[in-house]
MMTF fields as JSON, N, C-alpha, C and O atoms, coordinates in Angstrom:
{
  "mmtfVersion": "1.0.0",
  "mmtfProducer": "UNKNOWN",
  "numBonds": 239,
  "numAtoms": 240,
  "numGroups": 60,
  "numChains": 1,
  "numModels": 1,
  "chainsPerModel": [1],
  "groupsPerChain": [60],
  "chainIdList": ["A"],
  "bondAtomList": [4, 2, 8, 6, 12, 10, 16, 14, 20, 18, 24, 22, 28, 26, 32, 30, 36, 34, 40, 38, 44, 42, 48, 46, 52, 50, 56, 54, 60, 58, 64, 62, 68, 66, 72, 70, 76, 74, 80, 78, 84, 82, 88, 86, 92, 90, 96, 94, 100, 98, 104, 102, 108, 106, 112, 110, 116, 114, 120, 118, 124, 122, 128, 126, 132, 130, 136, 134, 140, 138, 144, 142, 148, 146, 152, 150, 156, 154, 160, 158, 164, 162, 168, 166, 172, 170, 176, 174, 180, 178, 184, 182, 188, 186, 192, 190, 196, 194, 200, 198, 204, 202, 208, 206, 212, 210, 216, 214, 220, 218, 224, 222, 228, 226, 232, 230, 236, 234],
  "bondOrderList": [1, 1, 1, 1, 1, 1, 1, 1, 1, 1, 1, 1, 1, 1, 1, 1, 1, 1, 1, 1, 1, 1, 1, 1, 1, 1, 1, 1, 1, 1, 1, 1, 1, 1, 1, 1, 1, 1, 1, 1, 1, 1, 1, 1, 1, 1, 1, 1, 1, 1, 1, 1, 1, 1, 1, 1, 1, 1, 1],
  "groupList": [{"groupName": "MET", "atomNameList": ["N", "CA", "C", "O"], "elementList": ["N", "C", "C", "O"], "formalChargeList": [0, 0, 0, 0], "bondAtomList": [1, 0, 2, 1, 3, 2], "bondOrderList": [1, 1, 2], "singleLetterCode": "M", "chemCompType": "L-PEPTIDE LINKING"}, {"groupName": "GLN", "atomNameList": ["N", "CA", "C", "O"], "elementList": ["N", "C", "C", "O"], "formalChargeList": [0, 0, 0, 0], "bondAtomList": [1, 0, 2, 1, 3, 2], "bondOrderList": [1, 1, 2], "singleLetterCode": "Q", "chemCompType": "L-PEPTIDE LINKING"}, {"groupName": "ASN", "atomNameList": ["N", "CA", "C", "O"], "elementList": ["N", "C", "C", "O"], "formalChargeList": [0, 0, 0, 0], "bondAtomList": [1, 0, 2, 1, 3, 2], "bondOrderList": [1, 1, 2], "singleLetterCode": "N", "chemCompType": "L-PEPTIDE LINKING"}, {"groupName": "SER", "atomNameList": ["N", "CA", "C", "O"], "elementList": ["N", "C", "C", "O"], "formalChargeList": [0, 0, 0, 0], "bondAtomList": [1, 0, 2, 1, 3, 2], "bondOrderList": [1, 1, 2], "singleLetterCode": "S", "chemCompType": "L-PEPTIDE LINKING"}, {"groupName": "VAL", "atomNameList": ["N", "CA", "C", "O"], "elementList": ["N", "C", "C", "O"], "formalChargeList": [0, 0, 0, 0], "bondAtomList": [1, 0, 2, 1, 3, 2], "bondOrderList": [1, 1, 2], "singleLetterCode": "V", "chemCompType": "L-PEPTIDE LINKING"}, {"groupName": "LEU", "atomNameList": ["N", "CA", "C", "O"], "elementList": ["N", "C", "C", "O"], "formalChargeList": [0, 0, 0, 0], "bondAtomList": [1, 0, 2, 1, 3, 2], "bondOrderList": [1, 1, 2], "singleLetterCode": "L", "chemCompType": "L-PEPTIDE LINKING"}, {"groupName": "GLU", "atomNameList": ["N", "CA", "C", "O"], "elementList": ["N", "C", "C", "O"], "formalChargeList": [0, 0, 0, 0], "bondAtomList": [1, 0, 2, 1, 3, 2], "bondOrderList": [1, 1, 2], "singleLetterCode": "E", "chemCompType": "L-PEPTIDE LINKING"}, {"groupName": "GLY", "atomNameList": ["N", "CA", "C", "O"], "elementList": ["N", "C", "C", "O"], "formalChargeList": [0, 0, 0, 0], "bondAtomList": [1, 0, 2, 1, 3, 2], "bondOrderList": [1, 1, 2], "singleLetterCode": "G", "chemCompType": "PEPTIDE LINKING"}, {"groupName": "ILE", "atomNameList": ["N", "CA", "C", "O"], "elementList": ["N", "C", "C", "O"], "formalChargeList": [0, 0, 0, 0], "bondAtomList": [1, 0, 2, 1, 3, 2], "bondOrderList": [1, 1, 2], "singleLetterCode": "I", "chemCompType": "L-PEPTIDE LINKING"}, {"groupName": "ASP", "atomNameList": ["N", "CA", "C", "O"], "elementList": ["N", "C", "C", "O"], "formalChargeList": [0, 0, 0, 0], "bondAtomList": [1, 0, 2, 1, 3, 2], "bondOrderList": [1, 1, 2], "singleLetterCode": "D", "chemCompType": "L-PEPTIDE LINKING"}, {"groupName": "ALA", "atomNameList": ["N", "CA", "C", "O"], "elementList": ["N", "C", "C", "O"], "formalChargeList": [0, 0, 0, 0], "bondAtomList": [1, 0, 2, 1, 3, 2], "bondOrderList": [1, 1, 2], "singleLetterCode": "A", "chemCompType": "L-PEPTIDE LINKING"}, {"groupName": "TYR", "atomNameList": ["N", "CA", "C", "O"], "elementList": ["N", "C", "C", "O"], "formalChargeList": [0, 0, 0, 0], "bondAtomList": [1, 0, 2, 1, 3, 2], "bondOrderList": [1, 1, 2], "singleLetterCode": "Y", "chemCompType": "L-PEPTIDE LINKING"}, {"groupName": "THR", "atomNameList": ["N", "CA", "C", "O"], "elementList": ["N", "C", "C", "O"], "formalChargeList": [0, 0, 0, 0], "bondAtomList": [1, 0, 2, 1, 3, 2], "bondOrderList": [1, 1, 2], "singleLetterCode": "T", "chemCompType": "L-PEPTIDE LINKING"}, {"groupName": "LYS", "atomNameList": ["N", "CA", "C", "O"], "elementList": ["N", "C", "C", "O"], "formalChargeList": [0, 0, 0, 0], "bondAtomList": [1, 0, 2, 1, 3, 2], "bondOrderList": [1, 1, 2], "singleLetterCode": "K", "chemCompType": "L-PEPTIDE LINKING"}, {"groupName": "ARG", "atomNameList": ["N", "CA", "C", "O"], "elementList": ["N", "C", "C", "O"], "formalChargeList": [0, 0, 0, 0], "bondAtomList": [1, 0, 2, 1, 3, 2], "bondOrderList": [1, 1, 2], "singleLetterCode": "R", "chemCompType": "L-PEPTIDE LINKING"}, {"groupName": "HIS", "atomNameList": ["N", "CA", "C", "O"], "elementList": ["N", "C", "C", "O"], "formalChargeList": [0, 0, 0, 0], "bondAtomList": [1, 0, 2, 1, 3, 2], "bondOrderList": [1, 1, 2], "singleLetterCode": "H", "chemCompType": "L-PEPTIDE LINKING"}],
  "groupTypeList": [0, 1, 2, 3, 4, 5, 6, 7, 6, 8, 3, 9, 10, 2, 11, 12, 13, 5, 12, 0, 6, 5, 2, 13, 8, 8, 2, 2, 6, 6, 9, 3, 4, 8, 8, 11, 2, 5, 14, 12, 12, 13, 11, 3, 12, 14, 1, 8, 5, 7, 15, 6, 14, 10, 3, 12, 3, 12, 8, 8],
  "groupIdList": [1, 2, 3, 4, 5, 6, 7, 8, 9, 10, 11, 12, 13, 14, 15, 16, 17, 18, 19, 20, 21, 22, 23, 24, 25, 26, 27, 28, 29, 30, 31, 32, 33, 34, 35, 36, 37, 38, 39, 40, 41, 42, 43, 44, 45, 46, 47, 48, 49, 50, 51, 52, 53, 54, 55, 56, 57, 58, 59, 60],
  "secStructList": [7, 7, 7, 7, 7, 7, 7, 7, 7, 7, 7, 2, 2, 2, 2, 2, 2, 2, 2, 2, 2, 2, 6, 6, 1, 7, 7, 6, 6, 6, 7, 7, 3, 3, 7, 7, 3, 3, 3, 3, 6, 6, 3, 3, 3, 7, 7, 3, 3, 1, 7, 7, 7, 1, 7, 7, 7, 7, 7, 7],
  "xCoordList": [-27.024, -27.986, -29.27, -29.183, -30.293, -31.488, -32.677, -33.064, -33.329, -35.123, -35.605, -35.07, -36.551, -37.725, -39.296, -39.351, -40.178, -41.551, -42.785, -43.235, -43.205, -44.283, -45.736, -45.969, -46.552, -47.567, -48.636, -48.695, -49.361, -50.52, -51.392, -51.412, -52.222, -52.917, -52.396, -51.794, -52.782, -52.243, -52.888, -53.143, -53.047, -53.792, -53.077, -51.937, -53.529, -52.792, -51.658, -50.567, -52.214, -51.683, -50.14, -49.012, -50.771, -49.4, -48.426, -47.214, -49.02, -47.945, -47.226, -46.1, -47.643, -47.092, -45.99, -44.845, -46.089, -45.364, -44.15, -43.073, -44.321, -43.73, -42.355, -41.16, -42.875, -42.478, -41.119, -40.057, -41.215, -41.037, -39.897, -38.773, -40.356, -39.155, -37.969, -36.801, -38.417, -37.582, -36.682, -35.675, -36.996, -36.023, -35.242, -34.379, -35.434, -34.596, -33.559, -32.701, -33.619, -32.685, -32.286, -31.611, -32.316, -32.066, -30.595, -30.775, -29.829, -28.963, -29.279, -29.044, -29.978, -30.065, -29.168, -29.656, -28.052, -27.601, -26.91, -25.863, -27.366, -27.257, -28.11, -28.037, -29.374, -30.82, -31.671, -31.027, -32.902, -33.802, -34.821, -34.605, -36.222, -37.251, -38.605, -39.411, -38.939, -40.368, -41.66, -42.082, -42.587, -43.595, -44.86, -45.244, -45.467, -46.543, -47.663, -47.944, -48.678, -49.709, -50.949, -51.334, -51.495, -52.655, -53.937, -54.602, -54.516, -56.184, -56.712, -57.361, -56.848, -57.674, -56.526, -55.398, -56.668, -55.942, -55.805, -55.21, -56.445, -55.893, -55.519, -55.746, -55.182, -54.746, -53.769, -53.776, -52.842, -52.043, -50.544, -50.425, -49.705, -48.777, -47.77, -48.048, -46.562, -44.804, -44.462, -44.875, -43.719, -43.396, -41.775, -41.639, -40.823, -39.401, -38.541, -38.282, -38.14, -37.563, -35.796, -35.503, -34.71, -33.651, -32.916, -33.124, -31.994, -31.778, -32.211, -31.898, -33.041, -33.496, -32.359, -31.441, -32.623, -31.82, -31.994, -32.396, -31.689, -32.057, -33.237, -33.763, -34.49, -35.584, -35.975, -35.202, -37.521, -37.916, -39.438, -40.287, -39.603, -40.84, -41.686, -42.785, -40.775, -41.309, -41.651, -40.887, -42.602, -43.281, -43.701, -44.871, -42.888, -43.477, -44.353, -44.801],
  "yCoordList": [202.947, 202.241, 203.677, 204.785, 203.001, 203.926, 203.221, 202.638, 203.281, 202.545, 203.705, 204.796, 203.553, 204.43, 203.724, 202.496, 204.25, 203.759, 204.55, 205.56, 204.041, 204.713, 204.031, 202.909, 205.023, 204.673, 205.025, 206.194, 204.185, 204.748, 203.878, 202.664, 204.553, 203.536, 203.859, 204.871, 202.764, 202.89, 201.719, 200.615, 202.29, 201.339, 200.385, 200.641, 199.291, 198.201, 198.222, 197.694, 199.183, 199.868, 200.382, 200.161, 201.273, 202.19, 201.307, 201.413, 200.315, 199.455, 198.491, 198.112, 198.133, 197.337, 198.846, 198.423, 199.983, 200.872, 200.786, 200.338, 201.133, 201.117, 200.118, 200.369, 199.226, 197.809, 197.863, 197.468, 198.295, 198.387, 199.36, 199.128, 200.551, 201.526, 201.164, 201.432, 200.418, 200.149, 199.372, 199.364, 198.497, 197.232, 197.481, 196.656, 198.869, 199.51, 200.288, 200.703, 200.644, 201.657, 201.195, 201.997, 199.458, 199.156, 198.255, 197.243, 198.266, 197.493, 195.61, 195.242, 194.837, 194.019, 193.018, 191.917, 193.265, 192.48, 193.219, 192.718, 194.624, 195.549, 196.096, 196.428, 196.258, 197.261, 196.441, 195.513, 196.489, 195.776, 196.535, 197.616, 196.042, 197.049, 196.333, 195.914, 196.151, 195.714, 195.84, 196.402, 195.505, 195.958, 195.097, 194.09, 195.552, 194.882, 195.051, 196.236, 194.425, 194.719, 194.344, 193.178, 195.337, 195.189, 195.135, 196.097, 194.149, 194.147, 194.299, 195.345, 193.447, 193.413, 193.294, 193.125, 193.357, 193.494, 191.512, 191.031, 190.836, 189.334, 189.108, 187.921, 189.589, 189.312, 190.128, 191.317, 189.471, 190.567, 189.837, 188.612, 190.561, 189.769, 190.326, 191.293, 190.201, 190.524, 190.553, 189.497, 191.185, 191.072, 191.606, 192.728, 191.13, 191.618, 191.735, 190.871, 193.127, 193.616, 193.474, 193.783, 192.871, 192.682, 191.818, 190.608, 192.289, 191.389, 191.375, 192.178, 190.323, 189.827, 190.109, 189.377, 190.933, 190.982, 190.052, 188.921, 190.451, 189.708, 189.709, 190.64, 188.686, 188.845, 190.261, 191.215, 190.266, 191.283, 191.047, 191.937, 190.179, 189.665, 190.406, 190.084, 191.497, 192.072, 193.794, 194.605, 193.881, 195.569, 196.245, 196.219, 196.983, 198.036, 199.697, 200.506],
  "zCoordList": [111.78, 111.736, 111.968, 112.498, 111.33, 111.42, 111.334, 110.322, 112.526, 113.027, 112.466, 112.667, 111.796, 111.215, 111.715, 111.655, 112.056, 111.486, 110.959, 111.499, 109.991, 109.386, 108.996, 108.546, 109.301, 109.234, 108.058, 107.678, 107.556, 106.341, 105.65, 105.853, 104.716, 104.287, 102.693, 102.336, 101.885, 100.3, 99.932, 100.413, 98.998, 97.417, 96.899, 96.512, 96.807, 95.963, 95.272, 95.489, 94.049, 93.073, 93.472, 93.03, 94.665, 94.958, 95.69, 95.501, 96.64, 97.508, 96.441, 96.762, 95.443, 94.642, 93.849, 93.691, 93.494, 93.145, 94.043, 93.648, 94.994, 96.499, 96.612, 96.457, 96.857, 96.696, 95.854, 96.335, 94.778, 93.351, 93.319, 92.872, 93.883, 94.151, 95.157, 94.876, 96.577, 97.316, 97.23, 97.938, 96.191, 95.992, 94.939, 94.641, 94.059, 93.303, 93.681, 92.901, 95.576, 96.158, 96.97, 97.616, 97.724, 98.636, 98.694, 98.017, 99.011, 98.963, 99.987, 101.138, 98.59, 99.695, 100.482, 100.736, 100.841, 101.433, 102.397, 102.807, 102.989, 103.907, 104.605, 105.788, 103.503, 103.929, 104.834, 105.324, 105.207, 105.235, 105.604, 106.152, 105.338, 104.758, 105.558, 104.727, 106.667, 106.746, 106.709, 107.72, 105.844, 105.553, 106.133, 105.539, 107.307, 108.256, 107.673, 107.848, 106.924, 106.615, 107.675, 107.772, 108.397, 109.215, 109.023, 109.407, 108.467, 108.149, 109.039, 109.005, 110.439, 111.442, 112.486, 112.024, 113.773, 114.83, 115.206, 116.171, 114.266, 114.613, 112.916, 112.683, 112.041, 110.639, 110.538, 110.856, 110.063, 109.682, 108.645, 108.628, 108.001, 107.278, 107.592, 108.302, 107.407, 107.026, 106.201, 105.721, 105.227, 104.047, 103.989, 104.477, 103.592, 104.3, 103.019, 102.182, 103.094, 101.361, 102.073, 103.228, 100.903, 101.27, 102.421, 102.333, 103.611, 104.465, 105.727, 106.606, 105.83, 107.252, 108.55, 108.918, 108.878, 110.458, 111.496, 111.222, 112.9, 113.973, 114.2, 113.591, 115.221, 115.671, 115.304, 115.219, 115.062, 115.018, 115.725, 115.678, 116.164, 116.599, 117.929, 118.381, 118.373, 119.58, 119.058, 118.535, 119.31, 118.533, 119.244, 119.625, 119.58, 120.975, 120.342, 121.153]
}
């Protein structure tokens, strides 16, 4: 198991391309990629690609 965190800014077009490419290479039954979109400190969204694992409600 590998847990990695990457942070950066990305355009809408590159975000779409990134998620499409990730969906091509991950195993949807075993792999999990979670993308957090942090627009402000009060507003965020979360997109899960692949298999959702146990609770990820705690972010350190």
